[in-house]
N, C-alpha and C positions, 0 to 999 in steps of 0.2 A: 278656368283657363280660357274657354271660348268667349266668355263675357269680356275678359281683358283684351282679347284680340280685336273684337268688334269695337270696343271703346277706343282702342289705339287708332283705328281707322276713322271713326266718326268725329273724334275731338278736333283734329285739324280742320275738318270741314266746317265745324261750327265757328271756328276762328276766321276761316277764309271767306265764307259766304257773306258776312256783313260787309266786308271790304268790296267784294264784287257787286253787292247791291248798291252801295254808295256810288259806284262808278257806272252803273248800268245806264244805257242810253235812253230808255223810254220807260214809261210807267208799266207797260206790260211785262218787260223783263224784270223790273223791280218786284212786281207782284209774284212772278214765277219763282224768283230766287227766294223771296220771303217765305213762300209756301214750302220750298225745299228745306229752308232753315228750320221752320216750325216742325216739319216731319222729323228732322234729325234730332232736334231737342226733345221731342216726344219719345223717340226711340232711346235716347240716352237715359231719360228718366225711367223708362221701363227696365233697362239694363241695371241701373242702380238699385231698383226695387228687387229684381231677381237676385242680385248679388247679396243684398242685405238679408234676404230671406232664404239664402242657400241652405241646403241640408247641413246641419251641424256635423254630421259624420264626415263630410268632405273636408271641412275646415279642421277637424280634430284628428284626422288620420294621416299618417305619413307612411309611405311604402318605399322600400329599398329593394332594388334588383341588383344582386351582387354575385360575384363569382371569382374563380381563380383557375386559369387553364395552365397546365403544367406538363407539357410533353417532354420526353427525354429520349436520348439515343446513346447506346453504349454497349460495352462488351464485358462479360464476366469470364475470367480466365481461371481455370483450375488445372491440375495435373492431367485430368481426363480430356478436356476439350475447351474450346473457346465458343461462347454463345453470344451472338450479336442480336440486339433486339431494340425495337422502338417501344418505349414504355410510357407510363403515365404515373406521375407523382401526386396522386390523389386530387385530380381536377374536380371542381365542384361548381354548381350554380344554385343560388338560393334566393328566396323572397322573405323579407322581414317586414312586419307591420307593427306599428305602434298606434294605439287609439286612446286619446285622452277621455277619461271618464270623470265623474263628479268627485269632489272632496279630495283632489290631488291624487287620485288613483289612475293608473295607466294599464290598459289591457295590451297584450302583445302576443305575437305568434311568429313562428318561423318554420319554413320548410326548406331543406337543403338536400341536394341530390348529387350523386357521383356522376361524372362525365368520363366514360371509359375511352380515352383517346387511343389507347392501344386496342388491337382487335378491330371491331367494326364501328368503333366510336359511338356507341349507344349510350343512353342514359342508364346508369346503374342503380345500385341500391340507395335507399334513403339514408342519409347521414344524420339528419336532424328533422324532427317533426314534433312540435310542442306548442301549447297555448298556456298563457299565464297572466297574472296580474302583479303589479308592484306599487308600492307606496311607502309611507313612513314605517310601516310594519315589516318591510322587507320585500322579498320577491318569491312568489310561488309559481311553479310550472308543472305541467303534466305532459308526458310524452317521451320521445326519444331525444336524449340530450347528453352533454358531456358529464362524465363522472368528476367528482372532486379530485380524485387521484390524478386524472389527466390534466385538469385545469391548473392545479397549484403545485403538483409534484413534477409532472412531465413538462409543464409549460416552460420553465426556465431553460430546459435543455433541448427543446424541440425547435432546432434552428436550421436543419439541413433540407435540401431540395430533393428528397427521396421519399418513397412511400413508407419504408420501415424506419421511422424515427419517432421518439428518441430510441437510440440503438439498442441498449440493453433493456430498457423499460418495455420496449415493444415485444420482447420475447415472452413476457409473463403477465403483464398487467393489462388493465382495461382502458379503453378510450371512451367511445359513446355506448350507451346502453338504452334499450327500448323498455317501455312499460315502467317508467320511473316517475316518481313525484319528488320534486326538489324544493329546497328552501335556501335562500341567500339573504344575508343581512350584513351591512357594513357599519362599523362603529369607528368613525375617523379613519385611521390608517389600517384598522383591523377588519378583515373580511371573514365571516363565518359561513360555511357551506355544509349542507347535508342533503342526502337523498336516499331513497329506498326504492327497491324494485319489487314489483308484485306481478308474478306470472300466474294467472288464474288456472292455466292448464298444467301447472306443476303440482302433481298430487303427492309427491314425496316430501315436500317441505311445507310446513304450516307457516302462515304469516309471510314476511318479506323474504325474498330470495337473496337480496344483497342490501347491505347498509354501508354507506360511505360518508364520512364526515371529516372536516378539517378546518384549520385556521391558518390564515396568511397575514403577515404583517408586511405592508409595502411602504418603505421609506422613500426618501427623495432619490437615492441612487442605489438602493439595495432592497432585497426581499428575503424573508424567511417564512417557511411553511412546514406544517406537519399535518399528516392525515392518516386515518385508520380505515381500513376496508375489511369487511367480513361478508363472506357469501357461503351459501350452502349448496354443495354440488351433490351428485348422486353418491351417497355413502362417504362423502368427504367434506369436512369443514375447513375452510381456507381463510386465514387471517393475515393481512398485510399491513405493516407499518411503513410509511414513507415520509422522508424529509427532503427538503430542497432549500437551496440558497442561491442568490445571485448578487452580483456587484458590478457597477460601472466604475471604471477608472479612466475618465477622459475618453480617448478613442478605443479603449479596451473594455471588453465585457467578459465576465467569468460566471458560469453557471454550473451547478452540481445537483445531482439527485441520487438518492439511495433508497432501495426497497429491501425489506426483510419479509419474505413470504414464508408462512408456516402452514403445513397441512397436518391433520391428525392421522397420518400414516407414516410408516418407517421410511427414513431417507428421502423425504419429500421437501425439505426446506431449501429455499433458494434465496440468494442475495444478488442484487444487481447494483451497479454503480455506473453513472454517466457523468463525464466531465467535459465541458465545452468552453472554448475560448474564441473570441472574435476580435479582430483588429481592423478598424476603418483606416485604410491607407489615405483616402481622400473622400470627397463627396460621392464618387462613382465606384471606387473599388474597395472591396472588403475581403479579408481572408478569414476563413472559419476552420477551426480544428476541433476534433472530438475524439475521446477515448472512452471505451465502455468495457465492462467486464460482467459476465454472468457466471456464478459459481453455485453448483448444486451438490458439491462434495461427494459425487458418486465415482465409481471406478471408470476408467476410460472406455470400457466396452459398452457402457450404457449411459455415460455422462453426456449432457448437453452443454457443457462448459464452452464458452466462446469469448474471445477477446477481439475487439474491433477498433480500428483506427480510421478516421475519416478526415480528409483535407479538401477544402473547397475554395475556389476563387470566384467571386461574384462581380459582375459589372452591372451596375444599376443605372440604366439609361434615363429613367425617370422614377418617380415615386411608385409607379404601377407596373413598370416593365423591367425585367432583369434577364441577363444571360449568365450561365455558370458552367464551370467545368469541375467535376468532383471525382475524387479517387477514394476508394475504401478497401482496406485489407481485412479479411475475416479469417481468424485463426481458431480452429475448433480442436477440442480435446477428444471428442467422440470419434469412434471408428466409423460411424455411419455417415458423417458429414466430411466433405473435402474442403481443405483450405482453399480460399479463392481471393482473387483481386478483381475489383470492379472499377472501370473507368467510364464515365458518361458525361455527356454535355446535354444541356437543356435550356429551356426558356420558361419564364413564368410571367403571365399577364393577369393582373388583378383589376377588377372594375367594381364600381359601386355607384349606381344612379338612384337618386331620390325623387319621388313624385309627391 
């Protein structure tokens, strides 16, 4: 980049100096100008040589600095009290790197970190941290990254501007996990994903602690996905089947996700269902609606059953900036949780700069 700036300054001088030389009033001035021209041309040749012999790593590497800042302000009302709060809907900042290797192989890495706008606005936990390679064979990565369940089951219904989304999925399933090795491969419209988690300090379970795999078909205006997740907990085996679907109808979008979670203990099965609908009023305004249900089939004294409804109005001032107002009703079956209504407003600013 520094070479290009110097060249942009020197090139006009190489064009202008011969003209000044031709109109110079005496031989001394002509000789002085000619000397300056020779110096500039020599410097340009040096810059060309440096640019041609630049380190391949600089030419073959792209770096992206990206992020999403998402402050909120709202009130949660229940029979007991009203709670006003400035919150944060999962703000984050990250760095992504791609480096071209030989034989069509690309190395890549990503580090992404929470920004806790609520509280003292400090940097929080690591959301993602992994390194991998990709090519015709697919994509392999090691580190903290998204699970298949989150990417292809939760993805179609993860549309709201709040921390706890997708609504029912968030109660029981997984998002990102650490200490994982993953594999991805696309075959036309079909994407295959799989990962396994290996916690070396887990003495109770031999081998992997978590296995998650799934397949997604992405059409022109619809998607279908199915995934299976199995993990070993302390004395409990947990297996979850997930399915999702989405469809675009002009200005309308519909997405749905279902989870069937089973544990090898009595009365531990859970089913969740999320349904979302969006409508684009025009280029700036969009309405979002969601309904979710968690059912654990337990008696009300110990049940965690909950039904939620969410309605949002978004104003998108640009591709990267939006304002929103969002209302959510939470209706619990358990005696330990109180029904509540939440109303909040917020902003979201996304950025992505490449170097």
